[in-house]
TORPAGU-899569 format. One record per residue (C-alpha): residue number from 1; residue in three letters; x, y, z. Coordinates in Angstrom, 1 decimal, always signed. Example, Ala and Ser with C-alpha at 12.3 -4.5 7.8 and 13.67 -1.06 7.14 Angstrom:
<rec><num>1</num><residu>ALA</residu><u>+12.3</u><v>-4.5</v><w>+7.8</w></rec>
<rec><num>2</num><residu>SER</residu><u>+13.7</u><v>-1.1</v><w>+7.1</w></rec>
END
This chain:
<rec><num>1</num><residu>MET</residu><u>+0.0</u><v>+0.0</v><w>+0.0</w></rec>
<rec><num>2</num><residu>SER</residu><u>+1.3</u><v>+3.5</v><w>-0.9</w></rec>
<rec><num>3</num><residu>GLN</residu><u>+2.0</u><v>+6.2</v><w>+1.6</w></rec>
<rec><num>4</num><residu>ASP</residu><u>-0.8</u><v>+8.3</v><w>+0.1</w></rec>
<rec><num>5</num><residu>SER</residu><u>-3.4</u><v>+5.4</v><w>+0.7</w></rec>
<rec><num>6</num><residu>THR</residu><u>-2.2</u><v>+5.0</v><w>+4.3</w></rec>
<rec><num>7</num><residu>ALA</residu><u>-2.4</u><v>+8.7</v><w>+5.0</w></rec>
<rec><num>8</num><residu>LYS</residu><u>-5.9</u><v>+8.8</v><w>+3.5</w></rec>
<rec><num>9</num><residu>THR</residu><u>-7.1</u><v>+5.8</v><w>+5.6</w></rec>
<rec><num>10</num><residu>VAL</residu><u>-5.7</u><v>+7.4</v><w>+8.8</w></rec>
<rec><num>11</num><residu>GLY</residu><u>-7.3</u><v>+10.7</v><w>+7.9</w></rec>
<rec><num>12</num><residu>VAL</residu><u>-10.7</u><v>+9.2</v><w>+7.2</w></rec>
<rec><num>13</num><residu>ALA</residu><u>-10.6</u><v>+7.2</v><w>+10.4</w></rec>
<rec><num>14</num><residu>THR</residu><u>-9.6</u><v>+10.2</v><w>+12.4</w></rec>
<rec><num>15</num><residu>GLY</residu><u>-12.3</u><v>+12.3</v><w>+10.8</w></rec>
<rec><num>16</num><residu>ILE</residu><u>-14.9</u><v>+9.7</v><w>+11.6</w></rec>
<rec><num>17</num><residu>CYS</residu><u>-13.7</u><v>+9.5</v><w>+15.2</w></rec>
<rec><num>18</num><residu>LEU</residu><u>-13.9</u><v>+13.2</v><w>+15.6</w></rec>
<rec><num>19</num><residu>PHE</residu><u>-17.4</u><v>+13.3</v><w>+14.1</w></rec>
<rec><num>20</num><residu>CYS</residu><u>-18.6</u><v>+10.6</v><w>+16.4</w></rec>
<rec><num>21</num><residu>SER</residu><u>-17.1</u><v>+12.3</v><w>+19.4</w></rec>
<rec><num>22</num><residu>LEU</residu><u>-18.7</u><v>+15.6</v><w>+18.5</w></rec>
<rec><num>23</num><residu>PHE</residu><u>-22.1</u><v>+13.8</v><w>+17.9</w></rec>
<rec><num>24</num><residu>VAL</residu><u>-22.0</u><v>+12.1</v><w>+21.3</w></rec>
<rec><num>25</num><residu>SER</residu><u>-21.0</u><v>+15.3</v><w>+23.1</w></rec>
<rec><num>26</num><residu>VAL</residu><u>-23.8</u><v>+17.3</v><w>+21.4</w></rec>
<rec><num>27</num><residu>ALA</residu><u>-26.3</u><v>+14.5</v><w>+22.1</w></rec>
<rec><num>28</num><residu>ALA</residu><u>-25.2</u><v>+14.4</v><w>+25.8</w></rec>
<rec><num>29</num><residu>VAL</residu><u>-25.7</u><v>+18.1</v><w>+26.2</w></rec>
<rec><num>30</num><residu>LYS</residu><u>-29.0</u><v>+18.2</v><w>+24.4</w></rec>
<rec><num>31</num><residu>LEU</residu><u>-30.4</u><v>+15.2</v><w>+26.3</w></rec>
<rec><num>32</num><residu>LYS</residu><u>-29.2</u><v>+16.3</v><w>+29.8</w></rec>
<rec><num>33</num><residu>PRO</residu><u>-32.3</u><v>+18.3</v><w>+30.6</w></rec>
<rec><num>34</num><residu>LEU</residu><u>-34.5</u><v>+15.4</v><w>+29.6</w></rec>
<rec><num>35</num><residu>GLN</residu><u>-32.4</u><v>+13.0</v><w>+31.8</w></rec>
<rec><num>36</num><residu>VAL</residu><u>-32.7</u><v>+15.3</v><w>+34.8</w></rec>
<rec><num>37</num><residu>ALA</residu><u>-36.5</u><v>+15.6</v><w>+34.3</w></rec>
<rec><num>38</num><residu>ASN</residu><u>-36.9</u><v>+11.8</v><w>+34.0</w></rec>
<rec><num>39</num><residu>GLN</residu><u>-34.8</u><v>+11.3</v><w>+37.2</w></rec>
<rec><num>40</num><residu>LYS</residu><u>-36.9</u><v>+13.9</v><w>+39.1</w></rec>
<rec><num>41</num><residu>LEU</residu><u>-40.1</u><v>+12.2</v><w>+37.8</w></rec>
<rec><num>42</num><residu>ASP</residu><u>-38.8</u><v>+8.8</v><w>+38.9</w></rec>
<rec><num>43</num><residu>LYS</residu><u>-38.1</u><v>+10.1</v><w>+42.4</w></rec>
<rec><num>44</num><residu>VAL</residu><u>-41.6</u><v>+11.6</v><w>+42.6</w></rec>
<rec><num>45</num><residu>LYS</residu><u>-43.1</u><v>+8.3</v><w>+41.5</w></rec>
<rec><num>46</num><residu>ASN</residu><u>-41.2</u><v>+6.4</v><w>+44.2</w></rec>
<rec><num>47</num><residu>ILE</residu><u>-42.3</u><v>+9.0</v><w>+46.9</w></rec>
<rec><num>48</num><residu>LEU</residu><u>-45.9</u><v>+8.5</v><w>+45.7</w></rec>
<rec><num>49</num><residu>GLN</residu><u>-45.6</u><v>+4.8</v><w>+45.7</w></rec>
<rec><num>50</num><residu>VAL</residu><u>-44.3</u><v>+4.6</v><w>+49.3</w></rec>
<rec><num>51</num><residu>ALA</residu><u>-47.2</u><v>+6.9</v><w>+50.2</w></rec>
<rec><num>52</num><residu>ASN</residu><u>-49.6</u><v>+4.5</v><w>+48.5</w></rec>
<rec><num>53</num><residu>LEU</residu><u>-50.7</u><v>+7.2</v><w>+46.1</w></rec>
<rec><num>54</num><residu>ALA</residu><u>-49.1</u><v>+6.2</v><w>+42.8</w></rec>
<rec><num>55</num><residu>ASP</residu><u>-51.9</u><v>+3.9</v><w>+41.8</w></rec>
<rec><num>56</num><residu>THR</residu><u>-54.6</u><v>+6.6</v><w>+42.3</w></rec>
<rec><num>57</num><residu>VAL</residu><u>-53.6</u><v>+8.5</v><w>+39.1</w></rec>
<rec><num>58</num><residu>GLY</residu><u>-51.9</u><v>+8.0</v><w>+35.8</w></rec>
<rec><num>59</num><residu>LYS</residu><u>-48.2</u><v>+8.7</v><w>+35.2</w></rec>
<rec><num>60</num><residu>SER</residu><u>-48.9</u><v>+12.0</v><w>+33.5</w></rec>
<rec><num>61</num><residu>GLU</residu><u>-50.5</u><v>+13.2</v><w>+36.8</w></rec>
<rec><num>62</num><residu>TYR</residu><u>-47.7</u><v>+12.2</v><w>+39.1</w></rec>
<rec><num>63</num><residu>MET</residu><u>-46.2</u><v>+15.7</v><w>+39.3</w></rec>
<rec><num>64</num><residu>ALA</residu><u>-49.5</u><v>+17.5</v><w>+39.9</w></rec>
<rec><num>65</num><residu>LEU</residu><u>-50.4</u><v>+15.0</v><w>+42.7</w></rec>
<rec><num>66</num><residu>TYR</residu><u>-47.0</u><v>+15.4</v><w>+44.3</w></rec>
<rec><num>67</num><residu>LYS</residu><u>-47.3</u><v>+19.2</v><w>+44.4</w></rec>
<rec><num>68</num><residu>GLU</residu><u>-50.8</u><v>+18.9</v><w>+45.8</w></rec>
<rec><num>69</num><residu>ARG</residu><u>-50.1</u><v>+16.4</v><w>+48.6</w></rec>
<rec><num>70</num><residu>ILE</residu><u>-46.4</u><v>+16.3</v><w>+49.3</w></rec>
<rec><num>71</num><residu>LEU</residu><u>-44.5</u><v>+19.0</v><w>+51.3</w></rec>
<rec><num>72</num><residu>PRO</residu><u>-40.7</u><v>+18.7</v><w>+51.3</w></rec>
<rec><num>73</num><residu>VAL</residu><u>-39.2</u><v>+20.0</v><w>+54.5</w></rec>
<rec><num>74</num><residu>LEU</residu><u>-35.5</u><v>+20.6</v><w>+55.1</w></rec>
<rec><num>75</num><residu>VAL</residu><u>-34.3</u><v>+19.4</v><w>+58.5</w></rec>
<rec><num>76</num><residu>GLU</residu><u>-31.0</u><v>+19.9</v><w>+60.3</w></rec>
<rec><num>77</num><residu>LEU</residu><u>-30.3</u><v>+16.4</v><w>+61.5</w></rec>
<rec><num>78</num><residu>SER</residu><u>-28.3</u><v>+17.1</v><w>+64.7</w></rec>
<rec><num>79</num><residu>SER</residu><u>-31.0</u><v>+19.4</v><w>+66.2</w></rec>
<rec><num>80</num><residu>GLY</residu><u>-34.1</u><v>+18.1</v><w>+64.4</w></rec>
<rec><num>81</num><residu>GLU</residu><u>-34.9</u><v>+21.7</v><w>+63.6</w></rec>
<rec><num>82</num><residu>LYS</residu><u>-36.8</u><v>+22.7</v><w>+60.5</w></rec>
<rec><num>83</num><residu>VAL</residu><u>-34.6</u><v>+24.9</v><w>+58.2</w></rec>
<rec><num>84</num><residu>THR</residu><u>-36.3</u><v>+28.0</v><w>+56.7</w></rec>
<rec><num>85</num><residu>GLU</residu><u>-33.4</u><v>+29.7</v><w>+55.0</w></rec>
<rec><num>86</num><residu>PHE</residu><u>-32.1</u><v>+28.1</v><w>+51.8</w></rec>
<rec><num>87</num><residu>ASP</residu><u>-29.3</u><v>+28.4</v><w>+49.3</w></rec>
<rec><num>88</num><residu>GLU</residu><u>-28.5</u><v>+26.6</v><w>+46.0</w></rec>
<rec><num>89</num><residu>VAL</residu><u>-27.3</u><v>+23.5</v><w>+47.8</w></rec>
<rec><num>90</num><residu>LEU</residu><u>-29.9</u><v>+23.4</v><w>+50.6</w></rec>
<rec><num>91</num><residu>ASP</residu><u>-33.0</u><v>+23.7</v><w>+48.3</w></rec>
<rec><num>92</num><residu>PRO</residu><u>-35.9</u><v>+21.5</v><w>+49.3</w></rec>
<rec><num>93</num><residu>ASN</residu><u>-37.0</u><v>+21.1</v><w>+45.7</w></rec>
<rec><num>94</num><residu>ASN</residu><u>-33.7</u><v>+20.1</v><w>+44.3</w></rec>
<rec><num>95</num><residu>PHE</residu><u>-31.8</u><v>+18.5</v><w>+47.2</w></rec>
<rec><num>96</num><residu>ASP</residu><u>-29.2</u><v>+16.0</v><w>+45.9</w></rec>
<rec><num>97</num><residu>ILE</residu><u>-28.1</u><v>+13.5</v><w>+48.6</w></rec>
<rec><num>98</num><residu>GLN</residu><u>-25.1</u><v>+12.2</v><w>+46.7</w></rec>
<rec><num>99</num><residu>ALA</residu><u>-23.8</u><v>+15.7</v><w>+45.8</w></rec>
<rec><num>100</num><residu>VAL</residu><u>-24.3</u><v>+17.1</v><w>+49.3</w></rec>
<rec><num>101</num><residu>SER</residu><u>-22.5</u><v>+14.1</v><w>+50.9</w></rec>
<rec><num>102</num><residu>ASN</residu><u>-19.3</u><v>+15.0</v><w>+49.0</w></rec>
<rec><num>103</num><residu>MET</residu><u>-19.3</u><v>+18.7</v><w>+50.1</w></rec>
<rec><num>104</num><residu>PRO</residu><u>-17.2</u><v>+19.2</v><w>+53.2</w></rec>
<rec><num>105</num><residu>ASP</residu><u>-19.2</u><v>+22.4</v><w>+54.2</w></rec>
<rec><num>106</num><residu>TYR</residu><u>-22.5</u><v>+20.5</v><w>+54.0</w></rec>
<rec><num>107</num><residu>SER</residu><u>-21.6</u><v>+17.1</v><w>+55.4</w></rec>
<rec><num>108</num><residu>ARG</residu><u>-19.6</u><v>+15.3</v><w>+58.0</w></rec>
<rec><num>109</num><residu>ALA</residu><u>-17.3</u><v>+12.3</v><w>+58.1</w></rec>
<rec><num>110</num><residu>LEU</residu><u>-18.5</u><v>+9.3</v><w>+60.2</w></rec>
<rec><num>111</num><residu>ASP</residu><u>-16.3</u><v>+7.2</v><w>+62.3</w></rec>
<rec><num>112</num><residu>ALA</residu><u>-16.5</u><v>+3.4</v><w>+61.9</w></rec>
<rec><num>113</num><residu>GLU</residu><u>-18.5</u><v>+2.9</v><w>+65.1</w></rec>
<rec><num>114</num><residu>THR</residu><u>-21.2</u><v>+5.4</v><w>+64.1</w></rec>
<rec><num>115</num><residu>ASP</residu><u>-21.3</u><v>+4.5</v><w>+60.4</w></rec>
<rec><num>116</num><residu>ILE</residu><u>-23.3</u><v>+1.3</v><w>+60.6</w></rec>
<rec><num>117</num><residu>ALA</residu><u>-24.9</u><v>+2.2</v><w>+57.3</w></rec>
<rec><num>118</num><residu>GLY</residu><u>-21.5</u><v>+2.2</v><w>+55.5</w></rec>
<rec><num>119</num><residu>ILE</residu><u>-22.0</u><v>+5.7</v><w>+54.0</w></rec>
<rec><num>120</num><residu>ARG</residu><u>-18.7</u><v>+7.3</v><w>+55.2</w></rec>
<rec><num>121</num><residu>ARG</residu><u>-20.0</u><v>+10.8</v><w>+54.9</w></rec>
<rec><num>122</num><residu>GLN</residu><u>-23.5</u><v>+12.1</v><w>+55.9</w></rec>
<rec><num>123</num><residu>PRO</residu><u>-25.3</u><v>+15.3</v><w>+54.9</w></rec>
<rec><num>124</num><residu>LEU</residu><u>-25.8</u><v>+17.7</v><w>+57.8</w></rec>
<rec><num>125</num><residu>HIS</residu><u>-29.3</u><v>+18.3</v><w>+56.5</w></rec>
<rec><num>126</num><residu>MET</residu><u>-31.9</u><v>+16.0</v><w>+54.9</w></rec>
<rec><num>127</num><residu>ILE</residu><u>-35.2</u><v>+16.4</v><w>+53.2</w></rec>
<rec><num>128</num><residu>VAL</residu><u>-38.3</u><v>+14.9</v><w>+54.9</w></rec>
<rec><num>129</num><residu>TYR</residu><u>-41.5</u><v>+14.6</v><w>+52.8</w></rec>
<rec><num>130</num><residu>GLN</residu><u>-44.8</u><v>+15.2</v><w>+54.6</w></rec>
<rec><num>131</num><residu>LEU</residu><u>-47.9</u><v>+13.7</v><w>+53.1</w></rec>
<rec><num>132</num><residu>LEU</residu><u>-50.7</u><v>+16.2</v><w>+53.7</w></rec>
<rec><num>133</num><residu>ASN</residu><u>-54.4</u><v>+15.6</v><w>+54.1</w></rec>
<rec><num>134</num><residu>ASN</residu><u>-56.4</u><v>+18.8</v><w>+54.5</w></rec>
<rec><num>135</num><residu>ASN</residu><u>-53.2</u><v>+20.6</v><w>+55.8</w></rec>
<rec><num>136</num><residu>SER</residu><u>-52.7</u><v>+17.8</v><w>+58.4</w></rec>
<rec><num>137</num><residu>VAL</residu><u>-49.6</u><v>+15.6</v><w>+58.2</w></rec>
<rec><num>138</num><residu>GLU</residu><u>-50.8</u><v>+12.1</v><w>+57.4</w></rec>
<rec><num>139</num><residu>LYS</residu><u>-47.4</u><v>+10.4</v><w>+56.9</w></rec>
<rec><num>140</num><residu>LEU</residu><u>-43.7</u><v>+11.1</v><w>+56.9</w></rec>
<rec><num>141</num><residu>ILE</residu><u>-41.6</u><v>+9.9</v><w>+54.0</w></rec>
<rec><num>142</num><residu>LEU</residu><u>-37.9</u><v>+9.6</v><w>+55.0</w></rec>
<rec><num>143</num><residu>PRO</residu><u>-35.1</u><v>+9.3</v><w>+52.5</w></rec>
<rec><num>144</num><residu>ILE</residu><u>-32.8</u><v>+6.4</v><w>+53.5</w></rec>
<rec><num>145</num><residu>TYR</residu><u>-29.6</u><v>+5.0</v><w>+52.1</w></rec>
<rec><num>146</num><residu>GLY</residu><u>-26.7</u><v>+2.7</v><w>+53.0</w></rec>
<rec><num>147</num><residu>LYS</residu><u>-24.4</u><v>-0.1</v><w>+51.8</w></rec>
<rec><num>148</num><residu>GLY</residu><u>-25.7</u><v>-3.4</v><w>+50.7</w></rec>
<rec><num>149</num><residu>LEU</residu><u>-23.5</u><v>-6.2</v><w>+49.2</w></rec>
<rec><num>150</num><residu>TRP</residu><u>-22.5</u><v>-4.7</v><w>+45.9</w></rec>
<rec><num>151</num><residu>SER</residu><u>-24.0</u><v>-1.2</v><w>+46.0</w></rec>
<rec><num>152</num><residu>THR</residu><u>-25.4</u><v>+1.7</v><w>+48.0</w></rec>
<rec><num>153</num><residu>LEU</residu><u>-29.2</u><v>+1.4</v><w>+48.2</w></rec>
<rec><num>154</num><residu>TYR</residu><u>-31.2</u><v>+4.6</v><w>+48.0</w></rec>
<rec><num>155</num><residu>GLY</residu><u>-34.9</u><v>+4.6</v><w>+49.0</w></rec>
<rec><num>156</num><residu>PHE</residu><u>-37.7</u><v>+5.9</v><w>+51.1</w></rec>
<rec><num>157</num><residu>LEU</residu><u>-39.3</u><v>+4.7</v><w>+54.4</w></rec>
<rec><num>158</num><residu>ALA</residu><u>-42.8</u><v>+6.0</v><w>+55.2</w></rec>
<rec><num>159</num><residu>ILE</residu><u>-44.0</u><v>+6.3</v><w>+58.8</w></rec>
<rec><num>160</num><residu>GLU</residu><u>-47.6</u><v>+6.8</v><w>+59.8</w></rec>
<rec><num>161</num><residu>LYS</residu><u>-48.8</u><v>+9.9</v><w>+61.7</w></rec>
<rec><num>162</num><residu>ASP</residu><u>-48.5</u><v>+8.0</v><w>+65.0</w></rec>
<rec><num>163</num><residu>LEU</residu><u>-44.7</u><v>+8.2</v><w>+64.5</w></rec>
<rec><num>164</num><residu>LYS</residu><u>-44.4</u><v>+4.5</v><w>+65.4</w></rec>
<rec><num>165</num><residu>THR</residu><u>-45.8</u><v>+2.5</v><w>+62.5</w></rec>
<rec><num>166</num><residu>VAL</residu><u>-44.2</u><v>+1.8</v><w>+59.1</w></rec>
<rec><num>167</num><residu>SER</residu><u>-46.5</u><v>+2.5</v><w>+56.2</w></rec>
<rec><num>168</num><residu>GLY</residu><u>-44.1</u><v>+1.3</v><w>+53.4</w></rec>
<rec><num>169</num><residu>ILE</residu><u>-40.6</u><v>+1.1</v><w>+52.0</w></rec>
<rec><num>170</num><residu>THR</residu><u>-39.1</u><v>+1.3</v><w>+48.5</w></rec>
<rec><num>171</num><residu>PHE</residu><u>-35.7</u><v>+1.5</v><w>+47.0</w></rec>
<rec><num>172</num><residu>TYR</residu><u>-35.3</u><v>+3.5</v><w>+43.8</w></rec>
<rec><num>173</num><residu>GLN</residu><u>-31.6</u><v>+2.9</v><w>+43.2</w></rec>
<rec><num>174</num><residu>HIS</residu><u>-29.3</u><v>+0.0</v><w>+43.9</w></rec>
<rec><num>175</num><residu>GLY</residu><u>-27.0</u><v>-2.6</v><w>+42.2</w></rec>
<rec><num>176</num><residu>GLU</residu><u>-27.8</u><v>-5.7</v><w>+44.2</w></rec>
<rec><num>177</num><residu>THR</residu><u>-27.9</u><v>-9.2</v><w>+42.6</w></rec>
<rec><num>178</num><residu>PRO</residu><u>-31.2</u><v>-9.9</v><w>+40.8</w></rec>
<rec><num>179</num><residu>GLY</residu><u>-33.1</u><v>-12.7</v><w>+42.5</w></rec>
<rec><num>180</num><residu>LEU</residu><u>-31.1</u><v>-12.4</v><w>+45.7</w></rec>
<rec><num>181</num><residu>GLY</residu><u>-30.4</u><v>-8.9</v><w>+47.2</w></rec>
<rec><num>182</num><residu>GLY</residu><u>-32.3</u><v>-7.5</v><w>+44.3</w></rec>
<rec><num>183</num><residu>GLU</residu><u>-35.4</u><v>-8.9</v><w>+46.0</w></rec>
<rec><num>184</num><residu>VAL</residu><u>-35.6</u><v>-5.5</v><w>+47.8</w></rec>
<rec><num>185</num><residu>ASP</residu><u>-37.8</u><v>-4.7</v><w>+44.8</w></rec>
<rec><num>186</num><residu>ASN</residu><u>-40.2</u><v>-7.6</v><w>+45.3</w></rec>
<rec><num>187</num><residu>PRO</residu><u>-43.6</u><v>-6.2</v><w>+46.1</w></rec>
<rec><num>188</num><residu>ASN</residu><u>-44.3</u><v>-9.1</v><w>+48.5</w></rec>
<rec><num>189</num><residu>TRP</residu><u>-41.2</u><v>-8.4</v><w>+50.5</w></rec>
<rec><num>190</num><residu>LYS</residu><u>-41.9</u><v>-4.7</v><w>+50.6</w></rec>
<rec><num>191</num><residu>GLY</residu><u>-45.5</u><v>-5.4</v><w>+51.6</w></rec>
<rec><num>192</num><residu>GLY</residu><u>-44.2</u><v>-7.2</v><w>+54.7</w></rec>
<rec><num>193</num><residu>TRP</residu><u>-43.1</u><v>-3.8</v><w>+56.1</w></rec>
<rec><num>194</num><residu>GLN</residu><u>-46.6</u><v>-2.3</v><w>+56.2</w></rec>
<rec><num>195</num><residu>GLY</residu><u>-48.0</u><v>-2.1</v><w>+59.7</w></rec>
<rec><num>196</num><residu>LYS</residu><u>-44.7</u><v>-3.1</v><w>+61.5</w></rec>
<rec><num>197</num><residu>ARG</residu><u>-43.7</u><v>-1.1</v><w>+64.6</w></rec>
<rec><num>198</num><residu>ALA</residu><u>-40.6</u><v>+1.0</v><w>+64.0</w></rec>
<rec><num>199</num><residu>PHE</residu><u>-40.4</u><v>+2.4</v><w>+67.5</w></rec>
<rec><num>200</num><residu>ASP</residu><u>-41.4</u><v>+1.5</v><w>+71.0</w></rec>
<rec><num>201</num><residu>ASP</residu><u>-43.4</u><v>+3.8</v><w>+73.3</w></rec>
<rec><num>202</num><residu>ALA</residu><u>-40.3</u><v>+5.6</v><w>+74.4</w></rec>
<rec><num>203</num><residu>GLY</residu><u>-39.2</u><v>+6.3</v><w>+70.8</w></rec>
<rec><num>204</num><residu>GLY</residu><u>-36.5</u><v>+3.6</v><w>+70.7</w></rec>
<rec><num>205</num><residu>VAL</residu><u>-35.9</u><v>+1.9</v><w>+67.4</w></rec>
<rec><num>206</num><residu>ILE</residu><u>-37.1</u><v>-1.6</v><w>+67.5</w></rec>
<rec><num>207</num><residu>ILE</residu><u>-37.7</u><v>-2.6</v><w>+63.9</w></rec>
<rec><num>208</num><residu>GLN</residu><u>-35.4</u><v>-5.3</v><w>+62.7</w></rec>
<rec><num>209</num><residu>VAL</residu><u>-34.7</u><v>-7.1</v><w>+59.4</w></rec>
<rec><num>210</num><residu>ILE</residu><u>-33.8</u><v>-10.6</v><w>+60.6</w></rec>
<rec><num>211</num><residu>LYS</residu><u>-32.0</u><v>-13.6</v><w>+59.0</w></rec>
<rec><num>212</num><residu>GLY</residu><u>-34.7</u><v>-16.0</v><w>+57.9</w></rec>
<rec><num>213</num><residu>LYS</residu><u>-38.5</u><v>-15.8</v><w>+58.4</w></rec>
<rec><num>214</num><residu>VAL</residu><u>-40.5</u><v>-14.0</v><w>+61.1</w></rec>
<rec><num>215</num><residu>ILE</residu><u>-42.3</u><v>-16.5</v><w>+63.4</w></rec>
<rec><num>216</num><residu>PRO</residu><u>-46.0</u><v>-15.6</v><w>+63.3</w></rec>
<rec><num>217</num><residu>GLY</residu><u>-47.4</u><v>-15.0</v><w>+66.8</w></rec>
<rec><num>218</num><residu>SER</residu><u>-43.9</u><v>-14.5</v><w>+68.4</w></rec>
<rec><num>219</num><residu>PRO</residu><u>-43.5</u><v>-11.5</v><w>+70.8</w></rec>
<rec><num>220</num><residu>ASP</residu><u>-41.2</u><v>-9.8</v><w>+68.3</w></rec>
<rec><num>221</num><residu>ALA</residu><u>-43.3</u><v>-10.5</v><w>+65.1</w></rec>
<rec><num>222</num><residu>ASP</residu><u>-44.8</u><v>-7.0</v><w>+65.2</w></rec>
<rec><num>223</num><residu>HIS</residu><u>-41.5</u><v>-5.3</v><w>+64.6</w></rec>
<rec><num>224</num><residu>GLN</residu><u>-39.5</u><v>-7.9</v><w>+62.6</w></rec>
<rec><num>225</num><residu>ILE</residu><u>-39.1</u><v>-8.2</v><w>+58.8</w></rec>
<rec><num>226</num><residu>ASP</residu><u>-38.3</u><v>-11.3</v><w>+56.8</w></rec>
<rec><num>227</num><residu>GLY</residu><u>-34.7</u><v>-11.5</v><w>+55.6</w></rec>
<rec><num>228</num><residu>LEU</residu><u>-33.9</u><v>-11.8</v><w>+51.9</w></rec>
<rec><num>229</num><residu>SER</residu><u>-33.4</u><v>-15.5</v><w>+51.1</w></rec>
<rec><num>230</num><residu>GLY</residu><u>-29.8</u><v>-16.2</v><w>+50.0</w></rec>
<rec><num>231</num><residu>ALA</residu><u>-28.7</u><v>-12.5</v><w>+50.5</w></rec>
<rec><num>232</num><residu>THR</residu><u>-27.4</u><v>-12.3</v><w>+54.1</w></rec>
<rec><num>233</num><residu>LEU</residu><u>-25.2</u><v>-9.3</v><w>+53.5</w></rec>
<rec><num>234</num><residu>THR</residu><u>-27.9</u><v>-7.3</v><w>+51.7</w></rec>
<rec><num>235</num><residu>THR</residu><u>-30.3</u><v>-8.2</v><w>+54.5</w></rec>
<rec><num>236</num><residu>ARG</residu><u>-27.8</u><v>-7.0</v><w>+57.1</w></rec>
<rec><num>237</num><residu>GLY</residu><u>-27.2</u><v>-3.8</v><w>+55.0</w></rec>
<rec><num>238</num><residu>VAL</residu><u>-30.9</u><v>-3.0</v><w>+54.9</w></rec>
<rec><num>239</num><residu>ASP</residu><u>-31.2</u><v>-3.5</v><w>+58.6</w></rec>
<rec><num>240</num><residu>ASN</residu><u>-28.2</u><v>-1.4</v><w>+59.4</w></rec>
<rec><num>241</num><residu>LEU</residu><u>-29.3</u><v>+1.5</v><w>+57.2</w></rec>
<rec><num>242</num><residu>VAL</residu><u>-32.8</u><v>+1.6</v><w>+58.7</w></rec>
<rec><num>243</num><residu>GLN</residu><u>-31.4</u><v>+1.4</v><w>+62.2</w></rec>
<rec><num>244</num><residu>PHE</residu><u>-29.0</u><v>+4.3</v><w>+61.3</w></rec>
<rec><num>245</num><residu>TRP</residu><u>-31.5</u><v>+6.7</v><w>+59.7</w></rec>
<rec><num>246</num><residu>LEU</residu><u>-34.2</u><v>+6.1</v><w>+62.4</w></rec>
<rec><num>247</num><residu>GLY</residu><u>-31.7</u><v>+6.5</v><w>+65.2</w></rec>
<rec><num>248</num><residu>GLU</residu><u>-30.1</u><v>+9.4</v><w>+67.0</w></rec>
<rec><num>249</num><residu>ASN</residu><u>-27.6</u><v>+10.0</v><w>+64.1</w></rec>
<rec><num>250</num><residu>GLY</residu><u>-30.4</u><v>+10.2</v><w>+61.6</w></rec>
<rec><num>251</num><residu>TYR</residu><u>-33.9</u><v>+11.4</v><w>+61.9</w></rec>
<rec><num>252</num><residu>GLY</residu><u>-34.1</u><v>+10.7</v><w>+65.7</w></rec>
<rec><num>253</num><residu>PRO</residu><u>-33.9</u><v>+14.3</v><w>+66.9</w></rec>
<rec><num>254</num><residu>TYR</residu><u>-36.5</u><v>+15.4</v><w>+64.3</w></rec>
<rec><num>255</num><residu>LEU</residu><u>-38.9</u><v>+12.7</v><w>+65.3</w></rec>
<rec><num>256</num><residu>LYS</residu><u>-38.3</u><v>+13.4</v><w>+69.0</w></rec>
<rec><num>257</num><residu>GLN</residu><u>-39.3</u><v>+17.0</v><w>+68.4</w></rec>
<rec><num>258</num><residu>LEU</residu><u>-42.5</u><v>+16.0</v><w>+66.7</w></rec>
<rec><num>259</num><residu>ARG</residu><u>-43.5</u><v>+13.6</v><w>+69.5</w></rec>
<rec><num>260</num><residu>GLU</residu><u>-42.8</u><v>+16.3</v><w>+72.1</w></rec>
<rec><num>261</num><residu>ALA</residu><u>-44.9</u><v>+18.8</v><w>+70.2</w></rec>
<rec><num>262</num><residu>ARG</residu><u>-48.0</u><v>+16.7</v><w>+70.5</w></rec>
END
């Protein structure tokens, strides 16, 4: 092959690569707003699902229902106080857990003893979603997350207005093994959380995801959840993250304030 032919081949290949790179870059920029909108809609859908509202309307009505019934409240975790002054990071309508966790001014490092959820850093503030019914809080929807076997699981836990009883749970992002740890998505397993006691009368966390099956009629059955078959580490991870977020290092101070205000 002549040098001219080789040069032409290299030139054509380089041109094609540059064109493809430009096309991909332009497409990524153009599609970014759509991706962000879809992510926000998916989050709204999961909030409505854990609030048992998603099946009451069509997908096109999710956002309108969310705006009508859900009130996002920014909470300072250490004090439990509601925050009323916002900035671009602490925005109740666009709060990004993953981004905030990596900002030193808005998060804190956790020591090994405290970090039972395996998250390493924790936002100083979190969003709590209040489900309203005629301006009265019917449920609290708490964002939760923590380490499973292969991934960090992100989800929501709903608590009834008695501040003791679980209304539902869902995970909207994880990378656990399908058929094993991925069974956190199984409707039957998620249904097993409904009606379980999360707290005792003194506000102590008693809910527990156990290894194996809950024994019906046992003294602890009202606050125990079946473990995930064949997924011991994911089961332990879910139990740890729930314990963490409901406890004193999570939403504990906020929930304590709500109980004392009654």
